[in-house]
C-alpha positions in Angstrom: -11.0 32.4 -9.0 -13.2 29.5 -8.8 -11.5 26.8 -6.0 -13.6 24.3 -7.5 -13.1 24.3 -11.0 -9.3 24.1 -10.2 -9.8 21.2 -8.0 -11.6 19.7 -10.9 -9.0 20.3 -12.9 -6.4 18.9 -10.8 -8.9 16.0 -10.9 -9.0 15.6 -15.1 -5.0 16.0 -14.5 -4.3 13.1 -12.3 -7.0 10.8 -14.0 -6.2 11.6 -17.5 -9.8 11.8 -18.3 -12.3 13.8 -18.6 -14.8 10.7 -18.1 -12.5 9.6 -15.0 -12.5 12.9 -12.8 -16.6 13.0 -13.5 -16.9 9.3 -12.4 -14.7 10.6 -9.0 -17.3 13.3 -8.2 -19.9 11.2 -9.7 -21.2 14.0 -12.2 -22.1 14.1 -15.8 -18.6 14.3 -18.2 -20.0 16.9 -19.7 -20.8 18.7 -16.6 -16.5 18.6 -16.0 -16.1 19.9 -20.0 -17.5 22.4 -19.4 -15.8 23.7 -15.8 -12.6 22.8 -17.9 -13.6 25.0 -20.7 -14.4 28.0 -19.0 -11.4 27.4 -16.7 -9.2 27.8 -19.9 -11.3 31.2 -21.0 -11.2 32.9 -17.8 -6.9 32.1 -17.8 -6.5 32.6 -21.0 -4.8 29.5 -21.7 -5.3 25.8 -23.0 -4.5 23.7 -19.5 -5.4 20.2 -21.6 -4.9 18.9 -25.5 -8.3 16.8 -25.7 -8.8 14.5 -29.1 -11.3 11.8 -29.5 -8.8 9.0 -28.2 -7.0 10.8 -25.1 -6.0 14.0 -23.0 -2.8 15.2 -22.0 -1.4 18.3 -20.5 0.2 21.0 -22.1 3.2 22.7 -21.1 1.6 25.5 -19.8 -1.3 23.4 -17.6 0.9 21.7 -16.4 3.1 24.4 -15.2 -0.1 26.6 -13.6 -1.5 23.4 -12.1 1.6 22.1 -10.4 2.2 26.0 -8.9 -1.6 25.9 -7.7 -1.9 22.3 -6.4 0.2 22.9 -3.3 -2.6 25.9 -2.5 -5.4 24.1 -3.1 -4.2 21.3 -0.5 -3.0 24.1 2.3 -6.9 25.7 1.6 -8.8 22.1 2.1 -6.6 21.5 5.2 -7.4 24.5 6.6 -11.0 24.1 6.0 -10.4 20.5 7.7 -9.3 22.0 10.2 -11.8 24.1 10.8 -14.6 21.8 9.9 -13.3 19.5 12.6 -14.0 21.8 15.3 -17.9 21.5 14.4 -18.3 18.2 12.6 -16.1 14.5 11.8 -15.1 12.9 8.9 -18.0 11.6 6.8 -18.2 9.4 3.8 -17.6 5.8 2.2 -13.6 5.4 2.8 -12.0 2.9 -0.2 -8.9 1.4 1.1 -7.1 -1.7 -0.7 -4.4 -3.9 0.7 -3.0 -7.8 0.6 -5.2 -10.3 2.1 -2.7 -10.8 5.3 -1.7 -7.4 6.0 -5.7 -6.5 5.9 -6.1 -9.8 8.2 -3.3 -9.7 10.3 -3.0 -5.4 10.9 -6.2 -3.7 9.8 -8.7 -5.2 10.5 -7.9 -5.7 14.2 -7.3 -1.9 14.3 -10.5 -0.6 12.7 -13.3 -0.8 16.2 -10.7 1.8 17.3 -10.6 3.8 14.0 -14.1 3.7 13.3 -15.3 4.8 17.3 -13.0 7.8 16.7 -15.3 8.3 13.1 -18.3 6.6 13.3 -19.5 8.8 10.3 -16.9 7.2 7.9 -18.1 4.1 6.1 -14.7 1.9 5.5 -14.8 -0.5 2.3 -12.0 -2.4 2.2 -10.9 -4.0 -0.7 -8.1 -7.0 0.4 -6.5 -8.2 -3.0 -3.3 -9.8 -3.7 -3.2 -7.8 -6.6 -2.0 -4.2 -7.1 -5.4 -2.4 -8.2 -5.3 0.6 -9.8 -6.3 2.9 -7.6 -7.9 5.5 -10.3 -9.7 2.9 -12.3 -11.0 1.3 -8.9 -11.9 4.2 -7.5 -9.8 3.6 -4.4 -8.8 6.3 -1.7 -6.1 4.8 -0.3 -3.7 1.6 -0.6 -1.4 -0.1 1.6 1.5 -1.6 -0.4 4.2 -3.9 1.0 7.0 -2.9 -0.5 10.7 -0.9 -1.0 10.3 2.7 -1.5 7.6 2.7 -4.2 8.1 4.6 -7.9 5.8 6.7 -9.9 3.4 9.4 -9.5 1.3 7.9 -5.8 1.8 10.2 -3.2 3.2 7.6 -0.6 3.9 8.0 3.5 5.8 5.3 5.0 3.4 3.1 8.3 6.1 0.9 9.3 9.6 -0.7 8.1 9.1 -5.1 7.7 11.5 -7.6 8.3 11.9 -10.9 7.3 12.3 -14.4 9.0 13.2 -17.7 7.9 10.9 -20.1 9.8 9.5 -23.5 10.5 7.4 -25.4 13.3 9.2 -27.4 15.8 7.4 -30.6 14.5 9.5 -30.1 11.1 12.5 -29.4 12.8 12.7 -32.5 14.7 12.8 -34.5 11.8 15.3 -32.7 9.7 19.1 -32.1 10.6 20.0 -29.0 12.4 20.1 -25.6 10.3 23.9 -24.1 11.0 23.8 -22.1 8.3 21.5 -20.4 5.4 22.9 -22.5 2.9 21.8 -25.2 4.8 18.0 -24.3 4.2 19.1 -25.8 0.2 18.6 -29.2 0.7 15.7 -28.4 2.9 12.0 -28.5 1.9 11.1 -24.7 1.4 7.7 -23.0 0.8 8.2 -20.4 -2.0 5.6 -17.8 -2.8 4.4 -18.6 -6.4 5.0 -15.0 -7.9 8.1 -14.5 -10.9 11.4 -13.7 -8.9 10.6 -15.3 -5.9 10.5 -19.0 -6.4 13.6 -20.2 -6.7 16.8 -18.3 -4.3 16.3 -16.7 -0.9 19.2 -13.9 -0.1 20.9 -13.4 3.3 23.3 -10.6 4.5 25.3 -10.5 7.9 27.3 -7.4 9.1 30.3 -9.6 8.5 29.4 -10.8 5.3 28.4 -9.7 1.7 24.7 -10.6 0.4 24.7 -13.8 -1.3 22.3 -16.0 -2.2 20.5 -19.5 -1.3 19.0 -22.0 -3.8 15.5 -23.1 -2.6 13.3 -25.7 -3.7 10.1 -27.4 -2.0 7.0 -29.1 -2.7 4.6 -26.5 -2.7 3.9 -23.3 -4.0 2.0 -20.3 -2.3 0.4 -17.0 -3.9 -1.2 -16.1 -0.5 0.9 -15.0 3.0 -2.0 -16.4 4.5 -1.5 -19.4 3.0 2.4 -19.6 3.5 2.4 -19.3 7.3 -0.5 -21.8 8.0 1.3 -24.5 5.8 4.6 -23.5 8.0 2.7 -24.3 11.8 1.2 -27.3 10.5 4.6 -28.5 9.6 5.0 -28.9 6.0 8.3 -27.3 5.2 10.4 -24.0 5.9 8.9 -20.4 4.7 9.9 -17.2 4.8 7.6 -14.3 5.9 7.6 -10.6 7.1 7.6 -10.3 11.0 4.0 -8.5 11.3 2.6 -11.9 10.6 4.4 -14.1 12.0 6.0 -12.5 15.4 2.4 -14.0 17.6 3.7 -17.5 16.2 7.3 -16.5 17.6 6.3 -15.9 20.7 4.1 -18.5 21.1 6.3 -21.2 20.2 4.3 -21.9 17.0 7.1 -21.2 14.8 11.0 -21.1 15.3 13.1 -18.5 13.8 16.9 -20.3 11.6 19.8 -18.7 11.1 18.2 -15.4 13.5 21.9 -13.7 13.1 21.3 -13.2 9.5 19.1 -10.9 7.7 17.0 -12.1 5.1 14.5 -11.7 1.9 13.1 -13.1 -1.0 12.9 -9.6 -2.5 14.8 -7.3 -1.2 16.4 -6.0 1.8 14.7 -2.6 2.8 11.2 -3.4 2.6 7.6 -1.1 4.2 4.4 -1.0 4.6 3.5 2.4 2.7 0.2 4.4 2.6 -0.5 5.2 -1.1 -2.7 7.8 -2.6 -3.1 9.7 -5.8 -3.0 13.0 -5.1 -2.2 15.6 -2.2 -4.5 17.8 -3.7 -8.3 17.5 -3.2 -7.8 15.0 -0.8 -11.0 14.1 1.5 -10.9 14.6 5.2 -11.6 11.1 5.3 -8.7 10.2 4.2 -6.7 12.4 5.9 -8.0 11.0 9.1 -7.4 7.4 8.1 -3.7 7.9 7.3 -2.9 10.1 10.3 -4.0 6.9 12.2 -2.5 4.1 10.6 0.6 6.3 11.3 0.4 6.4 14.9 -0.9 2.6 15.2 0.2 0.4 12.5 3.6 -0.2 13.8 2.3 -0.4 17.6 -0.2 -3.2 16.5 2.5 -5.4 14.7 4.6 -5.5 18.0 
């Protein structure tokens, strides 16, 4: 059996498209189509239903590809291990992450990664939009969220915690914040995203979660801008620990209600590395995932 043909078929399944797999491989779609047709002839089954408008996996094709995918992954891993004795990962590695996470966490780690893997070129696409990995040809995404759902493969990099913070200058002009409910009467800086603008949620071991309505005269769509606004004394913000730990240590920001867990969305959140499929995972992606798992948590301390 042609291993290359199996990899192409798995890519067609991942992209749900002959053209998408061809773009990923930088080859002509007709070549992908011929390869899939030849594989189907060898197997004696149809892997995909193809029309002029869409492509879907057949029941037989799904069962077969699901079974062979882990085998292909193991073959690739063994090959990568063997090659690792002779050479280094290489090629362009396309990564996407939020603007704040890229700036605060990923970019400071790049010198160490590139020193270890000098033949890899990192294309870091910072965006607060969740870019489609398949459509944009992205190898790896870093997302800040609860446990991801869907077809993407996920690996936890670190757990995140959120804190309510403000500058000492701002707090010196306000009444003391003795309880989260006191925040409802103060100027709160908010994310301009649905579901995150009008209330924050708190909990403590001795009480169930409760919401506090918040209001304020500024909305931000970017965590870096939100942090800067809090540091300059405009108001109170809720921000991730990896973004503000240095500010808390230096005293530029002060944590309010530290006995409470807080969130604007969900309590159990983390930074996740997401990639399209375990199969046909290039060595450059594997080494970056392993590198981030070793270093991201330490870099946020």
